[in-house]
N, C-alpha and C positions, 0 to 999 in steps of 0.2 A: 406143724408151727412149734408147739410146746415140745414135742420131741426136736427139733433144730434149735428151736432156743435152748434147750439145754448139751442138747450137742456141741454148738458152740461155747455154752459157758463152763461147760466140763474142758474143754478144750483149752477155751484160753486160760484159764485157773492153771492147767496144768503146765504152758509155755509160761505164764509167771514166775510160779513154783520153780519149775525144774533152773529158769534163768536164776532165781533169785539162789536156791538152792547152790548153783553154779557157782557162781560169782563169789561168794563166799566163801564155798571153800579153794578155791584159787586164789580170793585174797587175805585170805587170814590161815589158808593150810600151812606146812614146812611147804617154801618152795623149792626146797633141795632135795623133797623125795616125789619119785617116777606116782607113787600111789596119789598123789595130793593131785597132781597133773592127770594125770589116768580120772580118777572119781570124777575130777572137773571137768573136764573133756567130754566124758559119758552126759554129766547134766549138761551139758551146755549143749551138745547136739540133741537128747531127749527135747530141752525146748528151742530146739532150729526145730526139731521135727512137727512138734506144736504148733508152730508158731506155720508153717505151713498148713498144718492141717486146719487151723482157727480160721485164716484167707482163703482156705476152697469150702469150708461151710457159709463160710460170713459172706462169700460171693453169692453162693448157690451151688448146689452140687450138679444141675442141671445147666449149670450155665458155662459159655466156653469164649474160647478167645487165648491172648500171646498170654497175657498175667495168668489164668485157669494150667496153665501147660508150664506154664515156667515155675509152680509151687506143683507142679504133681512133679517134676525132676529135682525139684532140691529136696521134695519129702523124703527121698527113697537112698540120697547119701547117709541122713544119721538113720536111717529104719535099719541100717547093714552094717555103720560101722559102731553105734553103743552100744548094742549085745555083748560086741569082742572089749570094746573097753568097759565096761558092767562088768564080764568075766575076768578081767586083768584085775581091775578092782578089787574085788569081792576074793583073789587068791593073795593082794597085798594086804588085805585085810586083814586075812585069818594068818598073816603073820609068815607065809609062801615066798621066799625071793629065789628070784631068776639061779642067782649064783650058787642056791644049797638044790643038790637032789633029791628030786622028787618026782611022784608017777604023774603028776600035773604038768612039769615039761613040755611031754611030747603032746599031750592036750592042747598046751598052749599052742605051743607052733600049727597044730592045724587048726583051730580059734582063729589064729594071726592069718594063715594062710589058705584059708576057706575066705573069710572076710575081705583082704585083697584081691582075691582071683574074683570073689562077685562083684566090688569095687571097680577092680577094671575092664570087667565086661559089661556093669552097667555105665561106663565111663566111652570105652571102646565098642562095645558092638553091638550096643544100643538095644535091649531086645525086648525094652517093655513098648507096650503100644502108648500113644499121644492120649490125652487128655478124654480128648472128643469121641473117638473109641469106646475109652472104658465108658467116660458119662451117657453114650446112646446106646448100652448094650439093653433090655429087658433081662426082666432076673427071674427067672424059673418059681411060681408057686411053689413052698416048701410046708411038708406038713404043721399042724400048729394045733393047740388046744383053745379052747375057746380067743382065738386071734393070737396067743403067742405060740411066737415060732418057737419048735421043741430044743433047734439050738440055745437058747434062751433061757427053758425052763429046765 
């Protein structure tokens, strides 16, 4: 009960924080700058991810239905695209521009191509199982120390 409440609280806080930060960057930043739009979009996509995460946690992980499938699918688009937007924003923040010759130009193309490919596969290939299938899976026991999983330690 307490762990569910804590997870829901942190998820909701992240959603509100990223929404506020994304809106502040977009509304008060230099609107002619690509970096402003990249940074704002990355934050807004993060807010969308945490909004769907909050909706799933709020209804209960064991809950099933159309609403849960909707939020399950909505959460995957920002999870794929937001890291690519953040990569571009970090390159922009460090002062690297696309027109400049730098070694990160080719890695940027790899990141953009990979994120685009995964996003297209999510839309057209439907590789993810339904939320019902994922929620009904039983987890295997993991090694722990005093009830705390080793992965967390």
